[in-house]
Every structure is written in structure tokens, then in C-alpha cells.
N, C-alpha and C positions, 0 to 999 in steps of 0.2 A: 719917603717918608709914612711907613706901612700904614693900609687899609683896614679899617674897626670891620666887622666882621659886629652882626648878631649873633649867637649860639641858641639856636634848640636845643632840650631836650626832651623825646620821646621814648612811650611806653617801643623798646625793641622787641618785643611778644609778639605786641597787638599790630594782626592786619592790616585796619585799615590808620595807627597811627604812622604801618609803615607809607603806604597807599598813598598819605596826603603828601609826607618827608616825599617820596617819589615827587610828587606832582608838582610840592616846590621849586625841589630842586627843576625840575625839568621847566616852573615856569620864574624864576628869579636870574633874569638878565645881566641887572648886575652886578654879582655874583656879594651879595649883602649877608648872606648866612650862613652856617657854620651849624650841622647834624651831631650830634652826640646819645647815644642811649643811656635812657638814667642809668639800665644796668650796666651800662662800661665803668671802665679805668676812670677817664675823663669825668665822665657824667656824672659818680658818687663822689670827685672834687672837687664836683660845683655844688655840688650840694654840700655836698660839709665848708664851702667858703662862705653859701650862704645860710646857713648854719640850722637846714631842715635835717629831718633824717632816711636816713639811707634806704628808707623802701616809700618814701615818698613819692608819690603815685602825677600829682599834677605836672599840669604844661607848664613851662618854667621859659619868661626870653632874657638874655641875659647880653644884654650891652655894654662898652666901654666897662666894665667889673662888678657896675650891679644886674640884682636878678629885679624881677618882678614877680609874685607871684597871678 
């Protein structure tokens, strides 16, 4: 069975956001998180599936195909 991962969308042009993602990657000992910038093709697809606008700038956490604001 494939392991479930939480998807973290972040602002890919924000230096603070990038540093937080790097921190999370370094400290994700259980390999739970996956990351994609809001501006990427994957990020835009997730926003669309969640019914959110393409220019949405809030952080989203997605687990098991559901999204929470």
C-alpha cells in the first residue's frame, strides 16, 4: 500500500515561504509532506480541484484529496 502524504502549497516567489519549506523538509523525519509552489502546474491543478482561484495566496494543507484553508 502506498503511503499517504500531506501536500503543502506555498508561494514560490516568497523567500520566507521557501525558507519555511526548507525547514520542514529538513525536519520531516517521517517523510510525511510533499511541497509544490502555488505558481506551478501541480499547484494550479490542486487549487482548481479545491474550487479556489488561480491567484489564491493562502496556505493550503491537503490530505487524502481534501483541502483545508
